[in-house]
N, C-alpha and C positions, 0 to 999 in steps of 0.2 A: 504493500500500500504506500510505501515511501515514494515510489515513482509517481503515483497519482498526486500526492501532496506536493511534490516538486513541480509537477506540471501546473497545478492550481496556482502555486506561488509565482511561477513564470508568467502565466496568463494575467494574474492580477497586477504584476509589476509592469506589464505592457499596457494594460487597460487603464491603469491609474493615470497615465498621461493623456488618455482620451478624456477622462474625467476632468483633468486640469484644463484641457483645451476648451471643452464645452463650458466649464466653469468660468473661463474668461469671458465667454459670450453672455453667460447669465449675468455676470457682474456688469458687463457693458450695458445690458438692457435694464437691470433692476436698479442700478445706481448711476452708472455713467450717463445713461440717457434719461431715465425717469427723474433722477434727482438733480444732476449737474447741468443738464440742458436748460433747466428752469432759469438760471441766472442769465443765460444768453437770450432766451425768448422774452424775459421779463420786461426790458425797456419797451419793445414794440407792443407787447400785450398790455402793459400799463397804459400806454398811450391809447390803444384801441378801446380799453374799458374805463379810461379816465380814473386810474388808481393813484392815490397819493402814496408816499413812502410807507406810512403806517399800514395801509391796506396791503401793499406789496409784502411787507413783513409778515402780516397775518396769513397770506397765502403760503409762504414758506412754513410758518408755524402750523398751518392746517395739515400740510404734508406730514410733518413730524408728529403731529397729534395722532394721525392715522397710523403712522409707523409705530408709535408708542403703544397704541391699543393692541396692535398685532404682536408686539414683543411679548406680551403676556400670554397670547394664544398660540404662538408659533410652535413651541415644544409639543403641545397637545395635538396640534394639527399634524406635525411630522410623525408623532408616535402613532397616530390613528391611520394616516394615509401613506406614510413613508416619505423620506426626504424628496425623492424624485417627484412624486405627485404634488407635494407642497410647493416645490419650485415651479412646476408647470402651472399650477393654479394661480400662484402669485403673479407670474409673468402674464398670464391671460387677463387677470384683473388690471394690470398695468396697461396692457394694450387697449382694453375696452375703455378705461377711464381717460386715457390720454387722447384717444380718438374722439371721445365726447367733449373733451376740453376744446377741441377745434370748433365746436358749435356753441360754446358757452356764450350767453348773452349778457352777463354782468358779473359783478364781484361775488355774489352769494353762490350761484351755481359753480363758478370757477373754484371757490373755496371748498365746496362739497366734493367736487370731482377730484381735485388735487389731493384732498385728504384720502380718498379712496386709492389713489396712486400710491400714497404712503403705506397703506395697508398691504398692497401687493408687493411693494419693495421689501418690506420687513419680512414677509413670509418667504420670499425667494432668497434673500440675503442670509438670514439665520439658518435656513435649511441647507444652503450651499456650504456654509462654513462647517456645519455638522457633518456633511458628507465628506469633506476633505479630511476631517479628523478620523473618519472611518477608514480612509484609504492610505493614510500616511502615518508613520510612527513619529515619536518626538524628535529624532535626529534630523528629519527632513520636513517637519511640519511647518515651521516658520517660512522656509523657502517655498514650499508648495502653496501655502496660503498667500504668500506675497505674489507668486506668479498668477494666481487666480485674480487677485485684486488689480492686476494690470488692466483688466477689463474696464475699470473706472476710467483710467487714462485714455484708453481707446475710445470710450464713449464720449469723453470730453473733446478729443480731437475730432471725432465725427461730428459732434454737435457744433464745435467751433467753426467748422467750415460749412456744414450743411445748413444750419439755421440762418446765418446771415445771407447766404445765397438764396435760400427760399424766400426769406422776408423781402429781399430786394426784387426778386423776380415777380413775386405775387402781389407786391404793393401793399395796400392798406390791410388786406386780410392775410398777409404773409405769415403772421404768427399762427393763424389758424391752420394753414396748410402745413406749417412746420410741426405742429402737434400731430397731425395725421401721418406725416412721414415717420416720425419717431414711434408712433403707435404701431406702424407696420413693422418696424425693426423689432419691437418687443414681441409681436405676434410670431414672427419667423423664429426668433430664439426660443419661444415657448414650445414650438413644434420640435426643434432640435433637442431641447432638454428632455421632452417626453420620449423621444426615440433613442437617444444615446446614453443618458445618465443611468447609473446603477447605484442602488442604495449602499452597497458594501461588497467587498471581495468575499469569496467563499470561505476564507480562513478567518473570518471576523470573530468567531467564537474564541479561538485561541488568542487572538490579539487582545480582545476585551479582558481575558483572564490575566494578562500580563500587565495591564494598566492599573493605576492607583484607584482606590475607592475612599476618598477622604470624607470626613464627617466631623460634626462637633462645632463648638463655639469658634475655634480657631479658623475653621473653614468659612464660617459666616463673616468673621472679621476680614478675612482675606478678600472675599467677594465684594464687601463694602468698600474696602481700601482700593481695590482695582477699579470698582465702579466709579468712585470719585475721580480717579485719574481719567477715566473714559468720559465722564461728564464734562471735564474741562476741555477735552478734545472736541466734543460735540458743540459746546458753547462757543468755541473760538473759530474752528475751521468753517463752520456753516455761515458765519458772518462774511467771511472772505468769499466763500463759494456763491453765496446769494447775491452779494452787492458789489463785487469787484468790477464786473462789466458795467453795471449801472454807475459806479463811481467814475469810470473812465469816460462814459458817454455824457453824464450830466455835469461832472465837476471839471473834467479835463478836456471837454469838447472833442473827444475822439469820435470819428465816424463809427457807425455800428459794426461795419465789417472789420475795421481795424481793431476795435475792442474785442470782437470775436476771435481774431487771430491771436491776441494776447492770451485769451482763455485757452485757445488751442495749444499754445506753448506750455501752459500749465499741464494740459493733458499729456503732451509729449514727455516732459520731464517726470511726470508722475508715473510713467511706465516703469521707471527704474526704482520707484520708492518702495514698493512692496518687496520685490526680490532682494534689493540691496540691504535694507534694514531688517527684513525677515531673516536673511542669512547672517547678519550681524548678531541677531538675537539667538540664532541656532548655535553660533560659535562662542559668543562672549556672554550670553545670558539675556533673558528677557528684560531685566532691569536696565542693562546697558543700552539695549536697543531703544527702550522708551526714552531714556535720558537724551540720547543722540537725536531722536526724532523731535522731541519738544524743544531742544536747544536750537535746532535749525529753524523750526517754525517760529520761534521767538524772533529771530533775525528777519524772517519774511514779513512778519507783522510790523516790526519797527520800520523796515524799509518802505512798506506800503504807506504808513502814516506820514513819514517824511516826504515821500514822493508826491503824495496828494497835497500836503501843506505847501510845498514850494514848487509844485509842478515840475518835478525832476524825473524825466523819463528813464535815465539809467537806474535810478533807485527803484522805479516801478518794474523794470525788466529784472533787476536783481531779486525783487520780491517774488516775481513769478517763478524764477528759477528755484529759489529756496523753498517756496511753498510746494512746487511740483515735486521736488526731489524727496519730500517727506509726506506728501499729501495723504497717501493711503497706508503708510507704514504702521501707524498706530492700530488700526483695525486688524491688520495681519498679525501683529505681535500679540494683541489681545486674544485673538482666536486661538493662536498657538499656546498661549499661557493657560487659557482655560482648559484646552484639551490635555495639556501636560498635567494639570492639577486634577482633573476629574476623570480622564479617560474618554475614549470615543463615544461610549454608550450614553454618557451624561453631558456631552459637550453642548447639545442643543439647549438643554435647560440652563446650564451655567452661562453660556454665551447670551442667552435671552435675559438672564438676570442682570448682567453688566450692561447689556444693550439698553435696558430700561433707563439706566443712568445717562447713557449717551443720548437717548431719545429726549429725556427731559432737557438736557443742554441744547439739543437741536430745536426744541420747541421754544425755549426762552431766547435763544440767540437772535433769530431774525426779527421778532417783534421788538425786543429790547434795542437792537441796533437801529431799527426803523424809527422808534420813538426818539432815540438820542439824535439821530441824523436830522429828524424834523426840527428838533429843539435847537441844535447848534448850526444847522445848515450844511451838513456834510458828514462824511464817514471817517475822516482822519482820526478823530478821537476814539472811534470804535475800534480801529486797528491797533491803536496804542494800548487800549484797555486789554485787547486780546493778547498782546505781548506780555503784559503783567500776569495774566491768568495762566499762560503757558509756563512762566517761571514758577508759579505755584505747582503746576503739574510736575515739573522737574523735581521739586522738593519732595512731593509725595512719592514719585517713582524711586527716588533714592532711599526712601524709608520702607520700601517693600521688603518683606522677609526673605531670607535665603542666604546662601553662602557663595562667595566668589562670583557674585553677580548673577547667579542662577536663582530665579524666583522659585520658591518651593511652597 
């Protein structure tokens, strides 16, 4: 029977890279398109629906409210249907809600529909992270998760070029056509996910038995500590992701297509963020990976604040590079850390628990930044505050338990 076990292991080792490849497309659709295209569509959409900064912020908050609701339900959905079905259902909801956004007639329906998009994003994202934990062990988990999260960057690149082109070609209703195009992308990926993804390799039982099963008060404190670090990521990065293009268009008088290309560069550099810092966390420890990620993001926010205040384009370009290089590294490291701590079988529940903290930050970030921008007349102070918050995240990361930089 050993030869059968060897064949199963070989087949799994090959198919795991198909899981990664399709996972990249899943993340492109559920986050890269559904979440991060919003900031590019927003200026034209706000003009078409006559939205002020606060309403624009509430749209972003609506998405993350839907995301947060599904965070609590995602583990139960995955347990009942399997990760593959949960991913496919989530992507299908994204496609339907974004297609409907193309026909939204005002602020309220847009808010409801984009909240539904958040529900679908949460279901697909959490289930995809749990699936990666099933297919990869601790030694390669950070790298594999980082590779999958490359889909975020690819989605940003796609959106950064596609959305401005569609908006320009379609004129006044270009933002509506853009939502329809992005919905088509999500629908195609939903079909691919349903066909090619598999919940786990055949040797999953043996792998689960070799993974840790933590419990007790220490475990609860660890989840809360990690969740607070993730909360600060959600609170800060989403301000940049939601309003950076709007900042360039409204405060720096950039043409929409030029601002879109800035955001496309974020997408390009973010392709390296997950694999790069995911590998750092595999080799040097999860704590070191988090400290490195938040340190670079602090620089990105400071450069954004300075660049906006003095209209300094080199500073803005520097901000784009630094933000992109670490953009999706924190989610990759968080997913790997949770899988290390809980094992593949419990990853969906653990990742859902810390993602609740992320979702709260994402809910508060856009509306808080929108209110502040309305009050002071711009977003420079928002970016400066984000830099201060990421410094707090560094302090919390350094305080994580573990030896030699390895979170335990």
